N, C-alpha and C positions, 0 to 999 in steps of 0.2 A: 539528490537525497533519496534514499528508499532506506527500509528498514524491511529485517526479515522477523518474521514473530512466529514463535510456538510455544505451545502448552504441555509439560513433560509433568508425568506421574510414576512413581517405581522405577523409575531409568524408559519411561514406556510415553512414546510422541503421540500426543491425545487427538492430535491434531491427520494423522494418517490413518487409512481403511481402504487397505486393499482390495482391489476390484472396484469401486465406487468411481465417482467420478471426479479424472487426477489424480485419484488415491488420495482421496480428503474426506473424513471425519464427517459425520452428521454437525458434530461440534464446532467443528474447522467450517462449516457453512455458513451455520449461524452467528458464528464469531466475525466472520467476514464481511455479513453480512450488517451486523449490529453496528461496526466499524462504518460501513458506505452508510448506512442511514444516521448516524449523528454526527461526521465529517464535518460539517457547520459547526456545531460546537463544541468538539474536538478540537480545533481551531486556535479558538480561549487559549490554549494552554500550548496547545505547538506554535502557534506564529502570530503570537496576540500583538506586535506592533506593527507599523501600517509599512517601517521597512523589511516586511516579511515580504512583501504584494507589488513591489520594485521591482523593476525589468534588470536582469543582470546587465554589468558594465562592459561586458565582455565581448561587447558585437554581433551575435547572433540574439536578439531578442528573447529571453524564457531560453536559451538554451540548459541553463542549467538550473530551471526553477518546474514543479511540476505543478500543472494546469489540468491537470486529467485523474482523476481516485478510479481507480478500478481494480479487478483480482483477476491475477492469471494464472493460468494452469500448471506453468514451466515457467521459465526465470530465462527470458530472449534478449536478453540485453540492452546497452542503450540506444542501441540500432532499433531499438522497438517503439522509441519515443514516439511523440506525434507533434505537433507546432502548430500554431497558429498559423 
């Protein structure tokens, strides 16, 4: 599972700034940094039970479970996922 997030004001995407790294505004970079910094605490709300951390029963261990938190400048699809 993955989630797309954006922040808008008056029909303007506040995370977009043309000409910067990956066209991300300074606010977007701080937002991503905050999520990465506070990821362990966020998991208390996002994945509160031990079932959230059990391996998938589909055969390939961890195939449908995130184990690496990162920010990418482009969506590269599921083929860019890393597995242990």
